[in-house]
C-alpha positions in Angstrom: 21.0 16.1 122.4 21.2 12.9 120.4 19.5 9.9 121.9 21.1 6.8 123.2 20.4 4.7 120.1 23.4 4.1 117.8 23.6 2.3 114.6 26.3 1.2 112.1 27.0 3.5 109.1 27.8 1.5 106.0 29.0 2.9 102.7 30.0 0.7 99.7 30.9 1.9 96.2 30.6 -0.9 93.6 32.5 -0.4 90.4 34.3 -1.9 87.5 37.7 -3.2 88.4 39.8 -0.5 89.8 43.7 -0.7 89.5 45.2 -2.2 92.6 47.5 0.8 93.3 44.4 3.1 93.6 42.4 1.1 96.1 44.1 1.8 99.5 44.4 5.5 99.0 40.8 5.8 97.9 39.6 3.8 100.9 41.6 6.0 103.3 40.2 9.1 101.7 36.6 7.7 101.9 37.1 7.0 105.6 38.6 10.4 106.4 35.9 12.2 104.4 33.1 10.3 106.0 34.3 11.0 109.5 34.7 14.6 108.6 31.1 14.6 107.3 29.9 13.2 110.6 31.6 16.0 112.4 30.2 16.3 116.0 28.0 13.2 115.6 29.2 10.6 118.0 30.5 7.4 116.5 32.8 4.5 117.2 35.7 3.0 115.2 35.8 2.9 111.4 37.0 0.0 109.2 37.9 -0.1 105.5 37.3 -2.9 103.0 38.6 -3.0 99.4 38.5 -5.4 96.5 39.0 -4.7 92.8 35.3 -4.0 92.5 34.4 -2.3 95.7 35.5 0.3 98.3 33.6 0.2 101.6 33.8 2.0 104.9 32.0 0.9 108.0 31.6 3.2 111.1 30.4 1.6 114.3 27.9 3.1 116.8 26.9 6.2 114.9 24.3 8.3 116.8 21.0 8.8 115.1 21.2 12.6 115.2 23.7 15.4 115.3 23.9 16.9 118.8 21.7 19.9 119.3 23.2 23.0 121.0 21.6 26.2 122.2 23.3 29.5 121.3 22.4 32.8 122.9 22.0 35.6 120.3 22.2 39.1 121.9 20.4 42.2 120.5 19.8 45.8 121.3 19.2 47.3 124.8 15.8 46.3 126.3 14.6 49.9 126.3 15.0 50.0 122.5 13.0 46.8 122.0 10.2 47.1 124.5 8.3 50.1 125.7 9.3 50.4 129.4 12.2 48.1 128.9 10.4 45.0 130.1 8.9 41.9 128.4 5.4 43.1 129.3 5.9 46.3 127.2 4.8 46.7 123.6 7.3 46.1 120.8 9.0 49.2 119.4 9.9 49.5 115.7 13.4 48.4 116.6 12.0 45.4 118.4 9.9 44.4 115.4 13.0 44.7 113.2 15.0 42.4 115.6 12.4 39.6 115.6 12.1 39.8 111.8 15.9 39.6 111.4 16.2 36.6 113.8 13.0 34.9 112.5 11.6 34.2 116.1 8.3 35.1 117.8 8.1 37.6 120.6 7.7 34.8 123.1 11.2 33.6 122.3 12.8 36.8 123.5 14.4 37.2 126.9 16.1 40.0 128.8 19.6 39.4 130.1 22.4 41.4 131.7 24.7 43.0 129.2 27.9 45.0 129.6 26.0 48.2 129.8 22.7 47.1 131.3 19.7 45.0 130.3 19.6 43.8 126.7 17.3 41.6 124.7 18.4 38.1 123.5 17.0 34.9 122.0 18.2 31.4 121.8 18.9 29.5 118.6 19.2 25.7 118.4 21.9 24.4 116.1 22.1 20.7 115.2 19.6 18.0 115.8 19.5 16.9 112.2 19.1 13.2 111.4 22.5 11.5 110.7 21.2 10.0 107.5 20.3 13.5 106.3 23.8 14.8 107.1 25.4 12.0 105.3 23.0 12.2 102.3 23.8 15.9 101.9 27.5 15.4 101.4 27.8 11.8 100.0 28.0 12.5 96.3 30.6 15.3 96.7 32.6 13.0 99.0 32.6 10.0 96.6 33.2 11.9 93.4 36.0 13.9 95.2 38.1 10.8 96.0 41.6 11.2 94.7 42.8 9.1 91.8 46.0 9.6 89.7 43.8 8.8 86.7 40.1 8.9 86.3 37.6 8.4 83.4 34.2 9.4 82.1 31.7 6.8 80.9 28.4 7.0 79.1 27.2 10.4 78.1 27.6 12.1 81.5 30.4 14.3 82.9 31.0 12.3 86.1 34.6 11.2 86.6 35.8 8.3 88.7 38.6 5.7 88.6 36.2 3.3 86.9 32.5 3.3 86.1 30.3 3.2 89.3 27.6 0.4 89.3 26.0 1.1 92.6 26.4 2.9 95.9 25.1 1.1 99.0 24.5 3.6 101.9 22.9 2.5 105.1 22.5 3.7 108.7 21.5 0.7 110.6 18.8 -1.1 108.6 17.7 2.1 106.9 18.9 3.3 103.5 20.5 6.7 103.3 18.6 8.3 100.5 21.0 10.1 98.1 22.0 10.3 94.5 25.6 9.6 93.4 26.8 9.8 89.8 23.2 9.7 88.5 22.4 6.6 90.6 20.0 6.4 93.5 21.7 4.8 96.6 20.6 1.3 97.5 20.6 -0.9 100.6 21.8 -3.9 98.8 25.3 -5.2 97.8 26.5 -7.5 95.0 28.6 -10.7 94.9 31.3 -11.9 92.5 30.9 -10.3 89.1 31.2 -13.6 87.2 29.9 -16.1 89.8 27.2 -14.3 91.8 26.5 -10.9 90.3 23.0 -10.5 91.7 22.1 -8.1 94.5 21.6 -9.3 98.0 20.4 -7.9 101.3 22.2 -8.1 104.6 21.7 -7.0 108.3 25.1 -5.4 109.1 28.7 -5.5 108.0 29.3 -8.8 109.7 26.4 -10.3 107.8 27.7 -8.5 104.6 31.1 -10.3 104.9 29.4 -13.6 105.5 27.0 -13.2 102.5 29.9 -12.1 100.3 31.9 -15.2 101.2 29.0 -17.3 100.1 29.0 -15.4 96.9 32.7 -16.0 96.3 34.1 -12.6 97.5 36.6 -12.2 100.3 36.1 -8.5 101.1 38.6 -8.3 103.9 42.0 -7.7 102.4 43.7 -9.3 105.4 41.7 -12.4 105.0 42.3 -12.4 101.2 46.1 -12.1 101.8 46.1 -14.9 104.3 44.2 -17.2 101.8 46.6 -16.3 99.0 49.6 -16.9 101.1 48.3 -20.2 102.4 47.7 -21.4 98.8 51.1 -20.2 97.6 52.9 -21.8 100.4 51.1 -25.1 100.0 51.7 -25.1 96.2 55.4 -24.3 96.6 55.7 -27.2 99.1 53.9 -29.6 96.7 56.3 -28.5 93.9 59.4 -28.9 96.1 60.1 -25.2 95.5 61.9 -22.7 97.8 59.4 -21.0 100.2 60.2 -17.6 98.7 57.3 -15.2 98.2 57.7 -11.6 97.0 55.9 -9.5 99.6 55.5 -6.5 97.3 54.0 -8.6 94.6 51.7 -10.4 97.1 50.4 -7.0 98.3 49.5 -6.1 94.8 47.9 -9.4 93.9 45.7 -9.1 97.0 44.0 -6.2 95.3 43.6 -7.9 92.0 41.2 -10.7 93.0 38.1 -11.2 95.1 38.1 -15.1 95.0 41.8 -16.1 94.9 42.9 -19.5 93.5 46.6 -20.4 92.9 47.4 -22.3 89.7 50.7 -23.6 88.5 52.0 -22.9 85.0 55.2 -23.6 83.1 57.1 -22.3 80.1 59.7 -23.8 77.7 62.8 -24.8 79.7 65.1 -23.4 76.9 63.9 -19.9 77.9 65.9 -20.2 81.1 68.9 -19.4 79.0 67.9 -15.8 79.3 69.3 -13.8 82.3 67.1 -14.8 85.3 66.3 -11.2 86.3 64.8 -10.6 82.8 62.5 -13.5 83.2 61.6 -12.7 86.8 60.8 -9.0 86.1 58.7 -10.0 83.1 56.7 -12.4 85.3 56.2 -10.1 88.2 55.9 -6.7 86.6 53.9 -7.5 83.5 51.9 -10.6 84.4 51.9 -10.6 88.3 53.1 -14.2 88.4 55.2 -15.6 91.2 58.4 -17.3 90.0 59.3 -20.7 91.4 62.8 -21.3 92.7 64.4 -24.6 93.6 67.6 -24.6 95.6 68.0 -20.9 94.8 67.8 -21.4 91.0 64.9 -20.2 88.9 62.8 -22.9 87.4 60.5 -23.1 84.4 57.4 -23.0 86.6 55.4 -20.0 87.9 52.3 -19.5 90.1 49.4 -17.3 89.0 46.6 -16.1 91.3 43.4 -16.3 89.3 40.0 -14.7 90.2 38.0 -17.7 89.0 38.0 -20.5 91.6 35.9 -22.8 89.5 37.7 -22.4 86.1 39.5 -25.3 84.4 43.0 -25.1 85.9 44.7 -26.7 82.9 43.1 -24.2 80.5 43.9 -21.2 82.7 47.5 -22.4 83.1 47.9 -22.9 79.4 46.5 -19.4 78.6 48.8 -17.7 81.1 51.8 -19.7 79.8 51.1 -18.6 76.2 51.0 -14.9 77.3 54.2 -15.3 79.3 56.0 -17.2 76.5 55.2 -14.4 74.0 56.8 -11.9 76.4 59.8 -14.2 76.9 60.4 -14.7 73.2 60.2 -10.9 72.7 62.7 -10.5 75.5 65.0 -13.1 73.9 64.8 -11.4 70.5 65.4 -7.9 72.0 68.3 -9.2 74.0 69.9 -10.8 71.0 69.4 -7.7 68.9 70.9 -5.5 71.6 74.0 -7.7 71.9 74.8 -7.1 68.2 76.1 -3.6 69.1 78.5 -2.4 71.9 76.9 -0.6 74.8 78.7 2.6 73.9 77.2 2.5 70.4 73.7 2.2 71.9 74.6 5.3 74.0 75.2 7.4 70.9 71.4 7.8 70.7 71.3 9.5 74.0 72.1 12.8 72.3 68.6 12.7 70.9 66.9 12.0 74.2 65.8 14.9 76.3 66.5 14.6 80.0 64.7 17.6 81.4 63.6 20.6 79.3 66.2 23.3 79.7 68.7 21.0 81.4 70.0 19.2 78.3 70.0 15.7 76.9 70.5 12.3 78.5 74.0 12.3 76.9 74.8 15.5 78.7 73.6 14.0 81.9 75.7 10.9 81.5 78.8 13.1 80.9 78.0 15.0 84.1 77.7 11.7 86.0 80.9 10.4 84.6 82.9 13.5 85.6 81.3 13.6 89.1 82.1 9.9 89.6 85.7 10.4 88.7 86.0 13.3 91.1 84.3 11.5 94.0 86.4 8.3 93.4 89.6 10.3 93.8 88.3 11.7 97.1 87.3 8.2 98.3 90.4 6.4 97.3 88.7 4.5 94.4 89.9 4.2 90.8 88.9 7.5 89.0 89.3 6.0 85.6 87.0 3.0 86.4 84.4 5.3 88.0 84.5 7.6 84.9 84.1 4.6 82.6 81.1 3.4 84.6 79.6 6.8 84.5 80.0 7.1 80.8 78.1 3.8 80.3 75.4 4.1 83.0 72.6 5.4 80.8 73.5 3.8 77.5 71.0 1.0 77.9 68.2 3.5 77.7 68.6 3.2 74.0 68.3 -0.6 73.9 65.2 -2.4 72.7 65.2 -4.5 76.0 64.8 -1.4 78.2 62.3 0.0 75.7 60.2 -3.0 76.4 61.1 -3.5 80.1 61.9 0.0 81.5 62.2 -1.4 85.1 65.4 -3.2 83.9 67.3 0.0 83.1 70.8 -0.3 84.6 70.6 -4.1 84.9 70.5 -4.5 81.1 73.5 -2.1 80.8 75.4 -4.2 83.4 74.7 -7.4 81.4 75.8 -5.9 78.1 78.9 -4.3 79.6 79.9 -7.6 81.3 79.6 -9.4 77.9 82.1 -6.9 76.5 84.5 -7.6 79.3 83.9 -4.5 81.3 
């Protein structure tokens, strides 16, 4: 049986910056794999922590050893093992073979009732290993087996992970779990913000770890990080007189892009507002992860960026981000102007050279199928079949535009804009 002493199990993987979309899935898999590794070892609740540079799982109240169980192993009839069929008798050749096979001394044998009389048996103890040994044995396979849509190799080794691993902190209570992962010995230390406090530090438990990280400019709790970003965004929008509109999907992504969030206001040339608003907004959100600023429902020439450098020069950071954004906006304006030089249907002529799905034809063939289906459905639904067929015949044409080539997420919307300019 495991003793009454229980300690916190702490596993942290420190890495280069992992893409935001990979973090939650990897943390969930690490938690599930760690609990599976513990198996019958008693433990409390698990908790996950993620930042761009770390994935951590904490399991509370983990017993020091795996429970030990006794299993009765039955053997031949007692008469075949002992002369006279009792424990006092000498071992027969069959008896010697039995103890060799089980790896037990004669003193471990006992005689029990079997289905057809007395038989020889022995008891084997399973379990009882130290929890740290159980975790150490499976830790590398667990970590290197975490699922990522894309992984990479680094250095001269063959190890693959989402991004290069810098350290693995593994502790059961105050003691290090001795293991080797990706060529690195595990440690009992963690590290702070990569730019502001990169050195290693010690800690007592996960609560102390969170406190020490805050002092080293890292908010490891994603919920705490989200609350801080939301507070700063809301306060900045209020100061700017902007609408209190915050994109929740973008917020969820940005939470996983920073460890020490700081919101900074930037701006771009007002004349770029002549572009369709959605083009500007999609470019800000999708490519740069900026929050657009609205005032009375209208898009403004300001944006909010969440930086990972709380002590950087705000003006320089804002100017640098504005330059990057302006370049994208000017590209968008050029592409949009070029695309408007030709009718949407002319753009669509290039669909004949675009494969839809191998063996199922081109995008042009798909568009023809959609047009025919739209007309048929429109007739059944009391709509205008001709208008539906026309919409179907244009619905994929913008795939051939420069704008959609640069901003794929705007496919359909660009077609709608171009069609509207032609009076559709």
